[in-house]
N, C-alpha and C positions, 0 to 999 in steps of 0.2 A: 446399479446402483450400489455404492459400497455400504457395509455394515458399520463403518468405522463412526466413532464418535470422539469428540475432542474437547478440552477446556478451551477456553478464549482468554486472552488478555489484550485489551486494546487501549487506545489512547492518544493523544495527538504525539507528535515527533518530540523529542526530547524530553519526553516525561519519566523515562527510566524504564520501560516497559520490558525491552530487551534484557537488561540486567536481571530485573525480577524473574523472569521467564528461564533464564538461565540458571538462576541459583535455584528453583523449582525443580528444574529438570536433573540437575545434580544431586538433588536430596535424594531422588529415588535409585534405588538399586535393583536392575541394572538404572542407567539414566533414563529418563522418558525422551521420547522424540520431540523436537522442536520443529515446526513448520512456520516459517516466515511468510506473511501476508502482507508483502512491500512490494510495490511496482518499481521500486529502484534498485533494490537491493538482486534482483534478478539478472542484473548485467554483470557479465564478466568484465574484470578490469576496473569497474567503477566502485571501488573500496572507500576511499577517504571520504568522498562527497556525500555517501549515502548512509555513512556512519555503520557500515556493515561489521558484524562480528569480526574479532580477530580470528585467523584461520586455526589459532590452537584453541579457541573457546568453541568453534564450529565442530571442532575434531573431537573435544571431551564429550558430547552427547551426541545422539544421531539427529543431523540437521538436513532439514529440506526447503526447498523453495529460494535458495541461493544460486547464484551462476548459471543460470539456466540459459542464457541467450547472449550472443555477442552484441554490443552496442550499436552496431549498423544494421539490426534487423528490426523489423518491427515485431510486437507482442503483444497480442490482446489479452482480454481477460479469459476468452475461450483458450488460448493456448496456455496460460497458467492452469486452469483447472484440468486441462489435460494433462499437464506435467504432473498434478497433484494427484490425477487419477492413476498415472503410472507408477508413482511412488508409493501407491496405497499398499501393495503387498509388503514391500519393506517396511513402511510404517507399522503397520500391522504387525509384522514379525517382531517388533521390540518388545509388544505384550503389554502394553500400557497406553492409555489414552495420549494421544499427541497433544502439546500445547501448542496452539496456534497464537503466534503474537505478531501484532501488527497495526498500523494505521490507515492501510489502504481499505476504505470501507467498501468498495464494490468486491474486492476479493474476499472480504468476511462474507459478506452477504451472499455471494454466490455458493460460498460453503454451505451456508446455514439456510438457504431457499431454493440453490439450485439456478441454473443458467439456461435461458431458451437453447433448443439445439439447431436452429438455423444456422446454415455454415456462414463463417466470415466472407464478405466480399472486399478484396483488398480495396479496389477501385473507388466503389462507393464510400468505403470508409474513409479513404485518402482524400475524396472530394468533399466530405463532411467536415473533416478537419482540418481542410484547407478553408473552409467557409467559416468555419468558427473562429480560427486563428486571424483571418482576414478581417471579419465583419462582425464578428460576436455572436454570443448566444441567440439573441433575438432574431438574427438573420437566420441562423441554423433553424430555430423552432419554425420560422415562417416557411422555409424550403421544404421541411419535413412535413409540416402541415399541408402544404399545396400538393405533395404526392399522394396523399390518401386523409384527407380531413376527418372521416369517422373512426379510422384505426389510430390516427394520431390523438385524438381525444381520449383515447384508452391507456396514454402513455402516464404511468405513475411518475411522479417526481419529474416533471417538465423543467424545472429549474436546474437538474443535475446536468453538466455538459455530455459526461460520458454516455447518459442514457439516451440524450438527444442524439448523439453521433450513432449509437446503436440503433435507434429509431429509424433516422435517415438511411441508415445503410440497408435495414430489412425492408422499408418501404420503398427503396429505389431497387430494390432486387424482387419486389413483388412479393414479399412474405408478410404475413399478418404480425402484429406485435404479440408477444406471448401473453397469456392470461395467468396472472398471478394466482396461486393456490392461495386460499384464506387459512392459515394456521397460527398459531401462536409463535412469536418469536422466541428464541432461545435466551435465557439470562447469559449475559456475558459480563465478566469482570472489566473493570477500565480503570485508568490511572488518571486523575484529574488533578492539576497545580492551579495556585491562584495566579491570576493572569501576570501580576508583575514577577512572580517566581519563575514562571515560564518563560517569561521575555528574557530574565536574566541567563538562565540556561541556553536559551537559543543564542544569543550573544556570545556567550562562551563556547558555545559549540561552533559556531560561523568562525571565530577566532581560530580556533584549534585546527578546524581544517586545512586553513592555510598554511599553519603553522606545522602541520603534519605532512604537508606535500601535496596540496589540491592542485596547484599550478603544475607542479612536476606531472601528476598523473593525467592531468589534459594533455600535455605535451606527448606523453607515451602514447595516449590514445589517439590523438592525431596522426602521430606516427605510424601506428598500426592498421586505422582504418581510415580511409579517405574522406568517406561521408559517414557520419552517425546518424541515427535514426533521429526524426523529430522530437521524440520524447525524450532520448538521451542527450542530445544537443541543447535542449532547451531546459534541463534538469537543474534544480535550483543547486547554485553553486558551479556546476559545470559551464554554463552560459557566461557565468561572472568570470570564472577563471579564464576561459578564452578570451574574454576581452580585455584581461590584464596581459595575456600574450600577445596580443595584438597591439598592446601600446594604447587602448583607447581609454583604460581607466586605470586608477592605482589599485595597489592590492588593498590599501586602506578602505578606498571606496568600495571595492568588492566586497570585503567583509560587511561593511554597512548594508548595502543592496542584499547580500545573502540573509543577513539577520532580518531585514524587513518582510523579503518574501517567505521567509521560513515562518514567521510570525503569522503572515496573512494566512500561510498554508495550515498553520496550527489551529487557526480560528475557524477555517472551513472544515477540517477534520470534525472537531468537536459540536459543529453545527448539524454535519452528516450523522454522526453517532448519536446526538441526541434526539435526532427526527426517524433515523432509518433503522435503529437499532434499538434492542432493550437491555441497557447497560446498568450494572449496579456499580455506581461509582464511588471509588475510593479517594477521598478528599486529601491529597500527600501535605503532611505537615512538617515543620523543621525537623521532629525527631524520628520521622519515618525512614530509618536507612533500609537497605535492601532487606534484611532479616525480617525486620517488622511489617513491610508491605508484604512480603512473601507469607506471612501469617495471616494477614488481612485477606490476601486473594485467595488461597487455600480455602479460608472460612466460606468464602461464596461459593467455591466449586464445589465444597462439600454439603452445602446447602441446596443447591440448585442441581448438580450434577453435570455430566457432560452434554453437549448437544451431538446430534447426530449429525454426520457429513453428507450433504445432498450432491455427491460426486459419482 
């Protein structure tokens, strides 16, 4: 297990956390490393639709967690944690605690609380995800419960689809569910916006994605990869851009759908962080530019210190 510790900055999509993390990383000399906790920026070639920082920005600071896998490959949270573990020596060599920034709650949680050590079972995972997509969460819960009712009863957060997928995978393979260690959750800094402001930002970002070439990016992905993974294919923006290419919807309709789906995702993110993490929230106001927000985030970090990474 690594002795690394990190400062965290979390929040919903479009909250501005990546810009604040970049600013804080650059203020240090040498620049601090940044680790992206984002389940979409892991994909190579998926840049526009994931709002991935520009290559020049990533080159300006030691950056980790980006471009880890081709979009035609499956990639689990265990794979992501293994990638972080492999990068740990390089992160530690930077000489300062990394800044973990992102909105994928499960990535954040596995860094602060660890992940069960049972191996991934691709066949059982695929079966669980297929059932979830076809019949919904209740059907997957019932199937997992039927495999081992006593073990399924131990599952924390059974309303979290990813946790139920993992539970089905473990139980179908004959593994017990992991027992959570009781320990205080670390304090994380987070950015929160008024709902109307977040919706406006999301709408602007959706339109910018198409203006910046999302449809062309999907066309290039299709040419390079005959089949994308389920996660990549159904990613917000990519599914809609593919429907534009297929002549099924207009670009304007795609922009609207992306804004709606992103808003729903942002709401789920906030719900997750409010229930599954201990976040010190910064309510972003109209006068809060990157500099001011950076100062507020740094004050939280100084008060509570870095969190140990359980990798």
